[in-house]
DOGU-143798 format. One record per atom (N, C-alpha, C, CB): residue number from 1; atom name; x, y, z; residue in one letter. Coordinates in pm, 1 decimal, decimal comma. Glycine has a CB too. Layout:
[NUM CA [X Y Z] A];
...
END
This chain:
[1 N [14904,0 14563,5 1938,2] M];
[1 CA [14813,1 14648,9 2011,9] M];
[1 C [14724,9 14559,8 2097,2] M];
[1 CB [14728,4 14738,3 1916,4] M];
[2 N [14779,8 14521,3 2214,8] G];
[2 CA [14714,5 14427,0 2302,8] G];
[2 C [14587,3 14481,1 2364,8] G];
[2 CB [14808,1 14385,8 2409,9] G];
[3 N [14534,3 14405,8 2453,6] G];
[3 CA [14410,2 14444,4 2518,8] G];
[3 C [14314,3 14328,1 2524,2] G];
[3 CB [14346,1 14561,7 2447,3] G];
[4 N [14364,9 14209,9 2496,7] G];
[4 CA [14279,1 14092,1 2498,0] G];
[4 C [14250,9 14045,9 2640,4] G];
[4 CB [14343,1 13979,0 2418,0] G];
[5 N [14173,7 13939,4 2649,1] N];
[5 CA [14136,3 13887,1 2779,5] N];
[5 C [14256,0 13840,4 2861,2] N];
[5 CB [14039,7 13773,8 2762,6] N];
[6 N [14354,9 13784,8 2795,8] G];
[6 CA [14474,0 13738,5 2866,8] G];
[6 C [14545,6 13852,6 2936,9] G];
[6 CB [14569,2 13669,5 2770,7] G];
[7 N [14556,2 13964,1 2869,5] Q];
[7 CA [14623,8 14079,1 2929,3] Q];
[7 C [14540,8 14137,5 3043,9] Q];
[7 CB [14650,7 14186,9 2822,5] Q];
[8 N [14410,8 14141,6 3026,5] K];
[8 CA [14323,1 14193,2 3132,7] K];
[8 C [14332,9 14105,7 3257,1] K];
[8 CB [14176,5 14200,1 3084,0] K];
[9 N [14336,4 13975,4 3236,9] S];
[9 CA [14347,8 13883,1 3349,5] S];
[9 C [14480,2 13901,8 3421,6] S];
[9 CB [14333,7 13738,3 3302,0] S];
[10 N [14586,0 13918,4 3344,8] K];
[10 CA [14717,7 13938,5 3404,6] K];
[10 C [14719,0 14066,4 3487,6] K];
[10 CB [14826,6 13944,1 3295,7] K];
[11 N [14662,5 14172,3 3434,4] M];
[11 CA [14658,1 14298,9 3507,2] M];
[11 C [14574,4 14285,8 3635,1] M];
[11 CB [14600,9 14410,2 3417,3] M];
[12 N [14465,1 14212,2 3626,7] A];
[12 CA [14379,9 14191,6 3743,8] A];
[12 C [14454,8 14112,9 3851,3] A];
[12 CB [14250,2 14118,1 3704,0] A];
[13 N [14527,4 14010,6 3810,5] R];
[13 CA [14606,7 13932,8 3906,9] R];
[13 C [14711,7 14020,3 3974,8] R];
[13 CB [14675,0 13813,6 3836,9] R];
[14 N [14778,9 14104,6 3897,3] E];
[14 CA [14880,6 14193,1 3953,5] E];
[14 C [14818,6 14292,5 4051,4] E];
[14 CB [14953,9 14268,0 3841,6] E];
[15 N [14702,4 14345,0 4019,0] R];
[15 CA [14633,7 14437,4 4110,0] R];
[15 C [14596,3 14367,3 4239,7] R];
[15 CB [14507,9 14495,7 4043,4] R];
[16 N [14544,9 14245,7 4228,3] N];
[16 CA [14505,9 14170,4 4347,3] N];
[16 C [14627,3 14135,7 4433,0] N];
[16 CB [14431,6 14042,7 4307,5] N];
[17 N [14740,3 14106,3 4369,4] L];
[17 CA [14862,8 14079,7 4444,6] L];
[17 C [14904,1 14201,6 4525,3] L];
[17 CB [14975,9 14038,3 4350,3] L];
[18 N [14893,0 14319,2 4465,4] E];
[18 CA [14928,2 14442,8 4535,7] E];
[18 C [14836,7 14465,0 4655,6] E];
[18 CB [14920,4 14563,0 4440,3] E];
[19 N [14709,8 14434,4 4640,2] K];
[19 CA [14615,2 14449,3 4751,4] K];
[19 C [14650,7 14354,4 4864,8] K];
[19 CB [14471,0 14423,4 4703,9] K];
[20 N [14690,0 14232,7 4830,2] M];
[20 CA [14724,6 14133,6 4931,0] M];
[20 C [14852,0 14171,7 5005,8] M];
[20 CB [14741,0 13996,8 4866,6] M];
[21 N [14944,9 14234,5 4937,4] K];
[21 CA [15068,7 14276,8 5002,6] K];
[21 C [15039,3 14383,3 5107,1] K];
[21 CB [15169,5 14329,8 4899,1] K];
[22 N [14942,7 14468,0 5083,4] G];
[22 CA [14907,1 14573,8 5177,4] G];
[22 C [14850,8 14519,8 5307,3] G];
[22 CB [14807,7 14667,2 5114,6] G];
[23 N [14796,3 14400,1 5306,2] A];
[23 CA [14736,7 14342,3 5425,6] A];
[23 C [14842,2 14293,5 5523,3] A];
[23 CB [14644,8 14228,4 5388,0] A];
[24 N [14962,3 14266,4 5477,2] K];
[24 CA [15069,1 14220,9 5565,2] K];
[24 C [15109,4 14332,7 5659,7] K];
[24 CB [15190,4 14172,8 5483,9] K];
[25 N [15173,1 14294,7 5769,5] G];
[25 CA [15224,2 14396,8 5859,5] G];
[25 C [15197,2 14361,1 6003,1] G];
[25 CB [15163,7 14531,2 5827,5] G];
[26 N [15187,3 14462,1 6083,5] S];
[26 CA [15172,8 14445,7 6226,8] S];
[26 C [15035,0 14394,8 6264,6] S];
[26 CB [15200,1 14575,8 6296,7] S];
[27 N [15030,8 14313,8 6369,4] Q];
[27 CA [14904,4 14262,6 6419,9] Q];
[27 C [14860,3 14337,7 6544,7] Q];
[27 CB [14915,8 14114,0 6449,5] Q];
[28 N [14923,6 14448,7 6574,7] L];
[28 CA [14893,4 14521,5 6697,6] L];
[28 C [14746,3 14561,0 6705,5] L];
[28 CB [14980,7 14645,5 6707,6] L];
[29 N [14691,7 14607,9 6596,3] E];
[29 CA [14551,6 14650,9 6596,2] E];
[29 C [14459,0 14532,6 6621,9] E];
[29 CB [14515,6 14718,3 6462,4] E];
[30 N [14486,6 14420,1 6559,4] T];
[30 CA [14405,9 14300,1 6579,1] T];
[30 C [14416,8 14251,5 6723,1] T];
[30 CB [14449,2 14189,2 6482,0] T];
[31 N [14536,8 14257,6 6778,6] N];
[31 CA [14556,6 14214,2 6916,5] N];
[31 C [14481,5 14302,8 7014,6] N];
[31 CB [14704,4 14213,4 6950,4] N];
[32 N [14476,9 14433,0 6987,4] K];
[32 CA [14402,9 14524,3 7075,2] K];
[32 C [14254,6 14488,4 7077,0] K];
[32 CB [14421,8 14670,7 7029,9] K];
[33 N [14201,3 14455,2 6960,8] K];
[33 CA [14059,2 14420,7 6951,0] K];
[33 C [14028,6 14290,5 7023,3] K];
[33 CB [14017,1 14409,9 6804,8] K];
[34 N [14127,1 14201,0 7030,6] A];
[34 CA [14105,9 14071,2 7094,6] A];
[34 C [14112,4 14078,5 7247,0] A];
[34 CB [14208,5 13972,3 7044,5] A];
[35 N [14155,7 14192,1 7301,0] M];
[35 CA [14166,1 14207,8 7446,0] M];
[35 C [14028,1 14240,1 7502,8] M];
[35 CB [14268,6 14319,3 7483,2] M];
[36 N [13944,1 14137,9 7512,9] S];
[36 CA [13804,3 14162,7 7547,8] S];
[36 C [13768,6 14124,6 7690,7] S];
[36 CB [13715,8 14088,3 7454,2] S];
[37 N [13856,1 14056,1 7763,1] I];
[37 CA [13829,5 14021,9 7902,6] I];
[37 C [13897,2 14126,8 7988,9] I];
[37 CB [13880,3 13877,4 7938,0] I];
[38 N [13822,4 14181,3 8085,9] Q];
[38 CA [13877,3 14287,9 8167,6] Q];
[38 C [13849,7 14262,4 8314,9] Q];
[38 CB [13819,7 14422,5 8125,3] Q];
[39 N [13952,9 14278,4 8397,0] C];
[39 CA [13937,0 14268,8 8541,2] C];
[39 C [13860,9 14392,9 8587,1] C];
[39 CB [14075,8 14256,0 8614,0] C];
[40 N [13753,3 14373,9 8660,2] K];
[40 CA [13669,0 14486,6 8701,6] K];
[40 C [13728,2 14563,1 8819,8] K];
[40 CB [13530,1 14436,9 8737,6] K];
[41 N [13831,4 14508,5 8883,2] V];
[41 CA [13893,6 14576,1 8996,4] V];
[41 C [14003,2 14671,4 8948,4] V];
[41 CB [13951,5 14473,3 9095,2] V];
[42 N [14097,6 14619,4 8869,0] C];
[42 CA [14210,9 14702,0 8825,3] C];
[42 C [14202,3 14742,8 8678,2] C];
[42 CB [14340,5 14627,6 8848,9] C];
[43 N [14101,9 14694,2 8608,4] M];
[43 CA [14077,8 14726,9 8467,3] M];
[43 C [14186,4 14675,7 8372,9] M];
[43 CB [14065,5 14875,7 8451,7] M];
[44 N [14265,1 14577,5 8415,3] Q];
[44 CA [14362,9 14515,6 8326,0] Q];
[44 C [14289,0 14430,7 8224,8] Q];
[44 CB [14466,0 14430,2 8404,9] Q];
[45 N [14332,9 14435,5 8098,5] T];
[45 CA [14266,7 14359,7 7993,3] T];
[45 C [14344,3 14232,4 7962,0] T];
[45 CB [14251,4 14445,0 7867,2] T];
[46 N [14269,5 14132,2 7918,4] F];
[46 CA [14326,0 14002,4 7882,0] F];
[46 C [14270,9 13962,5 7746,4] F];
[46 CB [14293,7 13894,0 7989,4] F];
[47 N [14348,6 13885,6 7672,1] I];
[47 CA [14306,4 13840,0 7539,5] I];
[47 C [14186,8 13745,0 7555,1] I];
[47 CB [14424,7 13769,1 7464,2] I];
[48 N [14102,3 13742,2 7455,5] C];
[48 CA [13975,0 13669,8 7463,7] C];
[48 C [13991,6 13519,7 7486,4] C];
[48 CB [13896,2 13692,1 7337,8] C];
[49 N [14107,5 13464,8 7458,7] T];
[49 CA [14128,1 13320,8 7476,3] T];
[49 C [14183,5 13285,3 7614,1] T];
[49 CB [14222,0 13269,2 7369,5] T];
[50 N [14190,8 13383,4 7703,7] T];
[50 CA [14242,9 13358,6 7838,4] T];
[50 C [14152,7 13260,2 7911,2] T];
[50 CB [14254,6 13490,6 7918,5] T];
[51 N [14214,8 13161,6 7974,1] S];
[51 CA [14138,1 13057,3 8041,5] S];
[51 C [14095,0 13103,9 8180,7] S];
[51 CB [14220,6 12927,7 8051,5] S];
[52 N [14002,0 13029,9 8238,0] E];
[52 CA [13954,3 13059,2 8372,6] E];
[52 C [14068,7 13045,6 8473,4] E];
[52 CB [13837,6 12965,5 8410,3] E];
[53 N [14160,4 12954,9 8447,4] V];
[53 CA [14275,7 12933,9 8536,2] V];
[53 C [14360,7 13060,1 8543,7] V];
[53 CB [14361,6 12814,8 8487,3] V];
[54 N [14387,6 13121,7 8427,9] K];
[54 CA [14467,5 13244,3 8425,4] K];
[54 C [14395,0 13358,6 8496,5] K];
[54 CB [14499,7 13284,1 8280,5] K];
[55 N [14263,7 13365,6 8479,8] C];
[55 CA [14185,9 13468,0 8549,1] C];
[55 C [14193,9 13446,4 8700,5] C];
[55 CB [14038,4 13466,1 8501,5] C];
[56 N [14185,8 13320,9 8742,1] K];
[56 CA [14194,0 13287,5 8884,6] K];
[56 C [14332,2 13324,0 8939,6] K];
[56 CB [14164,9 13136,6 8907,1] K];
[57 N [14437,5 13294,9 8863,5] E];
[57 CA [14573,1 13330,5 8905,7] E];
[57 C [14585,8 13481,3 8924,8] E];
[57 CB [14676,4 13281,1 8802,9] E];
[58 N [14529,8 13557,8 8831,8] H];
[58 CA [14535,6 13703,7 8841,6] H];
[58 C [14462,7 13751,7 8966,7] H];
[58 CB [14474,8 13769,0 8716,1] H];
[59 N [14344,2 13699,2 8988,8] A];
[59 CA [14264,0 13742,5 9103,3] A];
[59 C [14334,6 13710,4 9235,5] A];
[59 CB [14125,4 13675,4 9099,7] A];
[60 N [14393,7 13592,8 9243,9] E];
[60 CA [14462,3 13552,9 9367,5] E];
[60 C [14590,0 13633,6 9390,1] E];
[60 CB [14495,6 13403,7 9363,6] E];
[61 N [14662,5 13662,8 9283,7] A];
[61 CA [14790,1 13733,4 9296,2] A];
[61 C [14771,7 13884,1 9317,6] A];
[61 CB [14874,9 13709,3 9172,1] A];
[62 N [14680,2 13943,7 9243,8] K];
[62 CA [14666,1 14088,8 9246,5] K];
[62 C [14559,4 14138,1 9344,1] K];
[62 CB [14633,9 14138,2 9109,0] K];
[63 N [14456,6 14057,3 9367,6] H];
[63 CA [14343,8 14101,3 9449,6] H];
[63 C [14306,2 13993,5 9551,7] H];
[63 CB [14222,5 14135,5 9360,6] H];
[64 N [14393,1 13966,7 9647,4] P];
[64 CA [14365,5 13856,4 9741,3] P];
[64 C [14241,3 13879,2 9828,2] P];
[64 CB [14485,4 13835,4 9831,1] P];
[65 N [14200,6 14005,0 9847,9] K];
[65 CA [14082,6 14033,3 9930,2] K];
[65 C [13952,5 14020,1 9851,1] K];
[65 CB [14092,7 14173,3 9989,1] K];
[66 N [13961,5 14023,8 9720,0] S];
[66 CA [13842,7 14011,0 9634,4] S];
[66 C [13831,9 13867,3 9585,3] S];
[66 CB [13849,0 14110,2 9513,6] S];
[67 N [13708,9 13824,4 9560,6] D];
[67 CA [13693,6 13689,5 9505,5] D];
[67 C [13701,2 13694,6 9353,1] D];
[67 CB [13559,4 13626,1 9551,2] D];
[68 N [13709,1 13578,2 9293,6] L];
[68 CA [13726,2 13564,8 9149,1] L];
[68 C [13613,0 13632,4 9071,9] L];
[68 CB [13734,2 13417,5 9110,8] L];
[69 N [13490,3 13618,0 9121,1] Y];
[69 CA [13374,6 13669,0 9047,0] Y];
[69 C [13358,8 13819,5 9058,9] Y];
[69 CB [13249,0 13601,7 9095,3] Y];
[70 N [13423,6 13880,8 9158,1] T];
[70 CA [13425,6 14026,5 9164,5] T];
[70 C [13514,3 14081,0 9053,7] T];
[70 CB [13474,9 14075,2 9302,8] T];
[71 N [13626,0 14014,1 9031,0] C];
[71 CA [13718,4 14056,5 8925,4] C];
[71 C [13665,2 14024,5 8786,0] C];
[71 CB [13853,8 13990,1 8945,0] C];
[72 N [13610,8 13905,0 8772,1] F];
[72 CA [13567,2 13857,4 8640,1] F];
[72 C [13422,9 13805,2 8648,4] F];
[72 CB [13663,0 13745,5 8587,3] F];
[73 N [13323,6 13894,7 8645,5] P];
[73 CA [13184,3 13850,0 8659,9] P];
[73 C [13135,4 13760,0 8546,1] P];
[73 CB [13094,4 13969,9 8669,4] P];
[74 N [13202,3 13762,3 8431,0] H];
[74 CA [13159,0 13676,9 8319,4] H];
[74 C [13180,7 13529,4 8348,4] H];
[74 CB [13233,1 13714,8 8192,2] H];
[75 N [13261,5 13495,8 8449,4] L];
[75 CA [13288,5 13355,5 8481,5] L];
[75 C [13174,9 13290,3 8561,6] L];
[75 CB [13418,4 13344,9 8559,6] L];
[76 N [13079,6 13368,1 8608,7] K];
[76 CA [12967,3 13312,3 8687,0] K];
[76 C [12880,6 13221,5 8601,2] K];
[76 CB [12880,9 13425,4 8746,7] K];
[77 N [12874,9 13246,9 8473,4] N];
[77 CA [12786,7 13169,8 8384,1] N];
[77 C [12827,2 13026,8 8373,7] N];
[77 CB [12784,5 13229,7 8247,2] N];
END
């Protein structure tokens, strides 16, 4: 008639393993949250790690009449 500390610990480990398995899966939701840079002209979003070079490429390719800071005002800082 078990119920000692060893059994309780084992059950706790198994429960925690089940919780950890639930965390696996798609990263789509996390990726959506990371899309924090937005072009103010066309409203296209970019991942937060996008470099100034990539922003400049977008502005030159998609909005040749607008300058870089019109598209991405956060780069003025």
